[in-house]
Each structure stands twice: as structure tokens, then as C-alpha cells.
C-alpha positions as CSV (number, residue, x, y, z in Angstrom):
1,X,-2.3,17.7,-17.4
2,X,-4.6,16.2,-19.7
3,X,-7.4,14.1,-19.9
4,X,-5.6,10.7,-19.8
5,X,-4.2,11.8,-16.4
6,X,-7.4,13.6,-15.3
7,X,-8.9,9.8,-15.5
8,X,-7.3,6.6,-14.8
9,X,-8.8,3.0,-15.6
10,X,-11.3,1.7,-14.5
11,X,-9.5,-0.8,-12.2
12,X,-10.8,-3.2,-10.1
13,X,-11.7,-1.9,-6.6
14,X,-12.2,-4.1,-3.6
15,X,-14.9,-2.0,-2.3
16,X,-16.9,-0.1,-5.9
17,X,-16.2,-2.8,-8.4
18,X,-15.0,-1.3,-11.4
19,X,-13.8,2.1,-10.5
20,X,-13.1,4.7,-13.2
21,X,-10.9,6.7,-11.5
22,X,-11.3,11.0,-10.9
23,X,-7.9,12.5,-10.4
24,X,-8.9,16.3,-9.4
25,X,-6.0,17.4,-7.6
26,X,-2.2,17.5,-8.0
27,X,0.3,14.5,-7.1
28,X,0.5,14.7,-3.2
29,X,-1.8,18.0,-2.6
30,X,-2.7,16.6,0.6
31,X,-3.5,17.5,4.3
32,X,-1.8,15.0,5.5
33,X,1.8,13.1,4.8
34,X,1.3,9.7,6.1
35,X,3.7,7.3,6.8
36,X,2.1,4.1,4.6
37,X,1.0,6.5,1.9
38,X,2.2,4.7,-1.0
39,X,2.9,8.2,-3.2
40,X,5.8,8.9,-0.7
41,X,6.1,12.0,1.6
42,X,5.3,15.7,0.9
43,X,4.8,18.6,2.8
44,X,0.9,18.5,3.9
45,X,-1.3,21.8,2.8
46,X,-4.8,23.3,3.9
47,X,-5.8,25.7,1.6
48,X,-8.0,24.9,-0.6
49,X,-8.2,25.9,-4.9
50,X,-9.2,24.9,-7.8
51,X,-6.6,23.0,-9.5
52,X,-8.9,22.3,-12.5
53,X,-12.1,23.6,-14.0
54,X,-14.9,21.1,-12.8
55,X,-16.1,21.1,-16.3
56,X,-12.9,19.9,-18.0
57,X,-12.9,17.3,-15.4
58,X,-16.4,16.1,-16.5
59,X,-15.6,16.7,-19.9
60,X,-12.2,14.0,-19.7
61,X,-14.6,11.4,-17.8
62,X,-17.9,11.7,-19.9
63,X,-15.1,10.7,-22.8
64,X,-14.1,8.0,-21.3
65,X,-16.8,6.5,-20.4
66,X,-18.0,6.3,-24.0
67,X,-14.7,4.9,-24.7
68,X,-15.3,2.2,-22.0
69,X,-18.7,1.7,-22.7
70,X,-18.5,1.1,-26.3
71,X,-15.8,-1.2,-26.2
72,X,-18.3,-3.2,-24.3
73,X,-16.5,-2.8,-20.9
74,X,-18.1,-1.9,-17.8
75,X,-17.8,1.0,-15.0
76,X,-19.3,1.0,-11.3
77,X,-18.2,3.8,-10.2
78,X,-16.9,6.8,-11.1
79,X,-14.3,7.7,-8.1
80,X,-12.8,10.4,-7.0
81,X,-9.4,8.9,-5.6
82,X,-7.0,11.3,-6.5
83,X,-3.0,11.5,-5.5
84,X,-3.8,13.0,-2.6
85,X,-7.6,14.5,-0.7
86,X,-9.9,15.5,-3.1
87,X,-11.5,18.2,-0.6
88,X,-9.1,20.4,-1.6
89,X,-10.7,20.8,-4.8
90,X,-12.7,24.3,-4.1
91,X,-14.4,22.7,-7.7
92,X,-15.4,19.1,-5.9
93,X,-18.9,20.0,-5.9
94,X,-19.2,21.3,-8.9
95,X,-17.7,18.2,-10.7
96,X,-19.8,15.8,-8.4
97,X,-22.5,17.3,-10.2
98,X,-21.2,17.5,-13.9
99,X,-20.1,13.9,-13.8
100,X,-23.1,12.7,-12.0
101,X,-24.7,13.7,-15.7
102,X,-23.5,10.3,-16.7
103,X,-25.8,8.4,-15.0
104,X,-23.6,6.2,-12.9
105,X,-22.8,6.7,-8.8
106,X,-20.5,8.8,-8.0
107,X,-17.8,7.9,-4.9
108,X,-15.8,9.8,-3.3
109,X,-12.5,8.5,-1.0
110,X,-11.4,11.3,1.9
111,X,-9.7,11.5,4.6
112,X,-12.3,13.9,6.1
113,X,-9.8,16.2,7.7
114,X,-11.7,18.9,6.3
115,X,-15.4,18.8,7.0
116,X,-15.4,21.0,10.1
117,X,-15.8,23.2,7.3
118,X,-19.4,23.5,5.7
119,X,-19.1,24.1,2.3
120,X,-16.7,20.6,2.4
121,X,-20.0,19.1,3.6
122,X,-22.2,20.5,1.1
123,X,-19.8,19.8,-1.5
124,X,-20.2,15.5,-0.4
125,X,-23.6,15.6,-0.1
126,X,-24.5,14.8,-3.5
127,X,-22.2,12.1,-4.1
128,X,-23.5,8.4,-3.7
129,X,-21.2,6.7,-1.8
130,X,-18.4,8.5,1.1
131,X,-15.3,6.4,2.5
132,X,-14.0,8.6,5.5
133,X,-10.7,7.9,7.2
134,X,-10.3,7.0,11.1
135,X,-6.7,5.9,11.2
136,X,-6.7,7.2,14.9
137,X,-8.1,9.0,17.9
138,X,-5.4,10.3,20.1
139,X,-3.8,13.1,19.3
140,X,-0.5,11.6,19.9
141,X,-0.9,8.4,17.6
142,X,-2.7,10.8,15.1
143,X,0.2,12.7,14.8
144,X,2.4,9.8,13.9
145,X,0.5,8.3,12.1
146,X,-1.2,10.8,9.8
147,X,1.5,13.5,10.3
148,X,-1.5,16.1,9.7
149,X,-1.1,20.0,8.9
150,X,-0.2,21.8,11.8
151,X,-3.5,24.2,11.5
152,X,-5.9,20.7,12.0
153,X,-7.2,20.3,14.9
154,X,-8.6,16.5,15.8
155,X,-11.0,16.9,17.9
156,X,-12.4,19.5,15.2
157,X,-12.4,17.1,12.9
158,X,-14.1,14.6,14.7
159,X,-17.3,16.9,14.9
160,X,-17.0,17.5,11.3
161,X,-17.2,14.1,10.6
162,X,-20.6,13.6,13.0
163,X,-21.9,16.5,11.6
164,X,-21.1,14.7,8.0
165,X,-22.6,11.3,8.9
166,X,-25.7,12.9,10.7
167,X,-26.7,14.5,7.3
168,X,-25.3,12.5,5.0
169,X,-27.9,10.6,2.5
170,X,-26.1,8.4,0.7
171,X,-23.6,4.8,1.7
172,X,-21.1,6.1,4.3
173,X,-18.1,3.8,4.7
174,X,-15.0,4.2,6.9
175,X,-11.3,3.0,6.3
176,X,-8.7,2.4,9.3
177,X,-5.5,2.0,7.9
178,X,-3.8,-0.4,10.8
179,X,-0.1,-0.1,11.0
180,X,2.2,-2.4,13.7
181,X,3.7,-0.7,16.3
182,X,1.6,2.6,15.5
183,X,-2.1,2.4,16.2
184,X,-2.9,-1.5,16.9
185,X,-2.4,-1.3,20.8
186,X,-6.2,-2.7,22.5
187,X,-6.8,1.2,23.9
188,X,-6.3,2.8,20.4
189,X,-7.8,0.0,18.7
190,X,-10.9,0.6,21.0
191,X,-10.8,4.3,20.7
192,X,-11.0,4.0,16.8
193,X,-13.8,1.7,17.4
194,X,-15.8,3.7,19.1
195,X,-15.3,6.6,17.1
196,X,-16.6,4.5,14.0
197,X,-19.3,3.0,15.5
198,X,-20.4,6.9,16.4
199,X,-20.3,7.5,12.5
200,X,-22.7,4.6,12.1
201,X,-21.3,3.5,8.4
202,X,-23.1,1.0,6.2
203,X,-19.5,-0.8,5.7
204,X,-16.5,-0.2,7.7
205,X,-12.9,-1.6,6.2
206,X,-9.7,-2.3,8.1
207,X,-6.7,-2.2,6.0
208,X,-3.1,-3.1,6.2
209,X,0.2,-1.7,3.9
210,X,0.0,-3.6,1.1
211,X,2.2,-1.1,-1.3
212,X,5.9,0.9,-0.9
213,X,5.3,3.3,1.9
214,X,7.0,6.4,2.8
215,X,8.2,5.9,5.7
216,X,10.8,3.0,5.9
217,X,10.2,0.1,8.6
218,X,6.0,0.4,8.4
219,X,4.6,-2.9,8.3
220,X,1.0,-4.8,9.0
221,X,0.3,-5.6,12.5
222,X,0.0,-9.5,13.5
223,X,-2.8,-11.8,12.5
224,X,-3.6,-12.1,16.4
225,X,-4.1,-8.1,15.7
226,X,-6.0,-8.1,13.2
227,X,-8.6,-10.2,14.5
228,X,-8.6,-8.4,18.0
229,X,-9.5,-5.1,15.7
230,X,-12.3,-7.1,13.7
231,X,-14.0,-8.3,17.3
232,X,-13.8,-4.8,18.8
233,X,-15.9,-3.7,15.0
234,X,-18.2,-6.3,15.1
235,X,-18.7,-5.9,19.3
236,X,-19.7,-2.7,18.0
237,X,-22.7,-3.5,15.6
238,X,-20.5,-2.2,12.4
239,X,-20.4,-4.5,9.5
240,X,-16.5,-4.6,9.3
241,X,-14.6,-6.4,6.5
242,X,-11.0,-6.6,6.0
243,X,-9.1,-5.4,3.2
244,X,-5.8,-6.9,3.5
245,X,-5.1,-9.0,0.4
246,X,-4.4,-7.5,-2.9
247,X,-7.2,-7.9,-5.5
248,X,-6.6,-9.0,-9.0
249,X,-6.2,-5.9,-11.5
250,X,-7.4,-6.0,-14.8
251,X,-6.7,-2.5,-15.9
252,X,-8.1,-0.9,-18.9
253,X,-6.3,0.5,-21.6
254,X,-6.8,4.3,-22.7
255,X,-4.5,6.8,-25.1
256,X,-0.9,5.2,-25.3
257,X,1.1,3.0,-23.5
258,X,2.8,5.2,-21.8
259,X,0.3,7.2,-20.6
260,X,-1.6,4.2,-19.7
261,X,1.0,3.6,-17.2
262,X,1.6,6.9,-16.3
263,X,-2.0,7.7,-15.6
264,X,-2.2,4.9,-13.3
265,X,0.8,4.9,-11.4
266,X,0.2,8.6,-10.1
267,X,-2.2,7.8,-8.1
268,X,-1.9,3.5,-7.7
269,X,1.7,2.0,-7.4
270,X,1.8,-1.2,-9.9
271,X,3.6,-4.7,-9.5
272,X,6.1,-5.8,-11.9
273,X,3.4,-8.2,-13.2
274,X,0.6,-5.7,-13.1
275,X,3.1,-3.5,-15.8
276,X,3.4,-6.1,-17.7
277,X,-0.4,-7.2,-17.9
278,X,-1.4,-3.6,-18.9
279,X,1.8,-3.7,-21.6
280,X,0.7,-6.8,-23.2
281,X,-3.0,-4.9,-23.6
282,X,-1.5,-2.4,-25.7
283,X,1.0,-4.9,-28.0
284,X,3.6,-2.7,-26.1
285,X,6.4,-4.0,-24.7
286,X,8.9,-3.6,-22.1
287,X,10.8,-0.7,-23.6
288,X,8.1,1.7,-23.0
289,X,9.1,1.1,-18.7
290,X,12.8,1.5,-19.6
291,X,12.0,4.8,-21.8
292,X,10.0,6.3,-18.3
293,X,12.6,4.7,-15.9
294,X,15.3,6.8,-18.0
295,X,13.6,9.5,-18.1
296,X,12.8,9.5,-14.9
297,X,9.0,9.7,-14.9
298,X,8.6,6.2,-12.8
299,X,11.0,4.8,-10.7
300,X,11.7,0.9,-8.8
301,X,10.5,0.3,-5.4
302,X,11.1,-3.3,-3.4
303,X,8.4,-4.0,-1.0
304,X,6.7,-6.9,0.6
305,X,9.3,-9.7,-1.7
306,X,7.4,-7.8,-5.1
307,X,8.9,-4.8,-7.3
308,X,6.3,-1.8,-7.6
309,X,6.9,1.4,-10.0
310,X,5.8,4.3,-9.0
311,X,5.6,7.7,-10.3
312,X,8.3,10.4,-9.7
313,X,7.7,13.2,-7.9
314,X,8.4,16.6,-9.7
315,X,11.1,17.5,-7.3
316,X,12.7,14.0,-7.2
317,X,12.9,13.9,-11.3
318,X,16.2,13.7,-13.0
319,X,17.4,17.1,-14.3
């Protein structure tokens, strides 16, 4: 992986402003295989490893930060939000400290499934902003929705989240993805709201599937259900916000046009109009995408009335 794949953006984040993404694990290296995942399905894993040396990640980040600032751009957060679960990186702690020398706040978006491990909690403490995923509480719902690694234990994971939240000194947020017919009944929503309230986050986000999911048939709940969920969270004193609309993307360019496209679709499927805007920034035409499609590096997916382009997983590429 080169530096243009280790970092991507900055892009507009609904939570973090202008966010420079850090891709510290290989694609689909995750403890979950969520049915709504925009990156497709892959077997979950649980063993941690150092995939890329922390100093290499820091070097790529610092170089990109310098480029953006020289161009007069803005970066609000350096965000570990890879195409997988960032805490599977055993070098995450050192990497957070290394990129912190850029004097830009560091964020980590994690599903929280490994916080029962003390070394994972310690790795995250230096981050300025951490988001934890709380999609389900009941065992059956959690396994149906998140499809976790078989060795993960839901209660143990919940205890780990509480331990982390009780000691963490930065800004804590949670995110809950709501899927129609899976985790949107009143009983499960109430359990989720209780679990989130126990963490005492500064902000709680409710999101819905907006991009092509790993499993067909995944769709957002009704507006009535979303309203009920919002009320349940608010009644528990939570600062709850919806993430139910696409943010307007303004994708920054780096490297070649093909590198810019691949670096972003690896973690964030793009609509056709977003890619056209990105290519226009390079002065490039659609032939760049035609080449990537022909090589099997990206594929086209239609979802929700829009056309998206996503990175093709290695095992699915053309020979």
C-alpha cells in the first residue's frame, strides 16, 4: 500500500468537519461483517496485528497535511476510519501518538468490539474524539445485524465499552445504524437507548443505510420509527442527532486521478456525480473510470436510485 492509500481526503464529514482519513488496516479487515456494510461482505477476524508500521502511517499523514495546508486547505480532524476495524491494528496506539505531532485533533471511529482488551482501551485514550458503535443489545439482533466473529461475547464487549467510557478524557460519541425489520422495534430501540445512556456520550448519532449494503434488502426504517428512536434517546438525556442525509462532498485531490479515486472508494463508495466532481479537479475525464472498471479495480452498483462505484475486493477482481 502506498501513501495515497494510507490516507484519503480530506473529505466533508457529518461529524468532524474536514476530515483527513487514515486507512490503517487492509480492506475489510474487521471483527464484524455487518449486513449494511458499504464495503461488501467478508469473513470477520479477531486477531490483532501491525499491518503498517506506525511511523509509515505518520509519514504519509504528515506529507498529506503539508500538501493540504500549502494549497490553503483545512483539516479539522485526522481520523482513523479505515475500510475495516481500526483497533485490529496492534500499532494503533503508537500511530495515534505519532500523528498527534501534526497538532490536529485525532479521531477514531470504532465498533468497540475489542474494548474488553485493556491494551485496546489504552491505545484509544490519547485520541481526542472516539465514536463507538451501538447497533444492538439483544444477542439475536446483534448477531443478525453485525454478524460478529464467533469468539466475540456481547456482554463482555459491553463491559469493555463502559470501562473505556468511564476513564476516557476526550470527546466520546456513539453511532447507531438502524435497519428496517432488524433493530427498529420498540423493545430493541429502548435497550439500545439504555446502553448508550450508560456510556454518557457527548453526542449520539442515529444513522440509516445510505449507500449500497453488503446484503440485499437492507433499507432504512420509516420516518415514524426514526422519530420514536430520537424521542427514546432524548428522554434519557442524550444529545441525539440524525445522520440520515448525504453530506455534500468536496473531495480533495492527491496523487494521480486514478489514485484519488481508488484512495477514496476503498473506504467510501462514491456516487457518479461525486466522481465526476473529483475527476474534474484533476482535469481528467471519465476514461479514468473506464480504465479502472476494465481492470476490475472498481465496480458499479445501483442503490436507492443512485449509481455508486466501490472498490472491488481482491478475491472478486478479474483475472
